[in-house]
N, C-alpha and C positions, 0 to 999 in steps of 0.2 A: 902281039904288041908288048913291047918292053916298057917298064917304068922309067921315067926320067930320074936318074939318081943325081940330084943336085949336090954340089960339093960344100955348100955352106948353109947355115941356118938362116931362114928368111927374116928372123926377128933380130938376132944379135950378131950375125955374120961369123959365128963360130964354125970352124971346119967340121964337116961331116964325112967320116971315113966310109967308103962303100960297104965295108963289113962291120962297121961300128954301130952303136946305138943311135938310131934316128927315128923320127916319126913322120908320117905322111898322110895326107888326106886323099880323097878320091880324085881330086884335081891335081895331085902331085906337088902340092905345097909341102915343103920339108922344114922340119924344126928339130933342134937338139932336145935332149931329155929335160934339161932345166927349163927351157922355154915352154915345152909341152906341159910340164907340171904347172907352170905359172898360168898357162892358158886353160887349165882344167881339161886338157885333151880335146879342146874345141878349136877348130881352125878359124882364125880371125878373117880369112879371106872368103870362105864359103859357108861357114857355120857348121860344117860337117865334123865327123869324128876324126881325131888324129890317132892312127894305129901304128904299131911298130912296123917300121919299114923292113922288108925282107932283105937278106944278105945275098950277095952274088958270089958264086964260086968260080 
């Protein structure tokens, strides 16, 4: 099962490059680095941890 690699931050709509810095929760909500820091690495949707999203090759 592959992760859904969303193309924009769910908080500020900033573009998220597939191989760039982005953060994701276990439910695949995606956020940019600035929003993740503002959210203290906690997903506002599920309350789970926001971890660095893996890159694709």
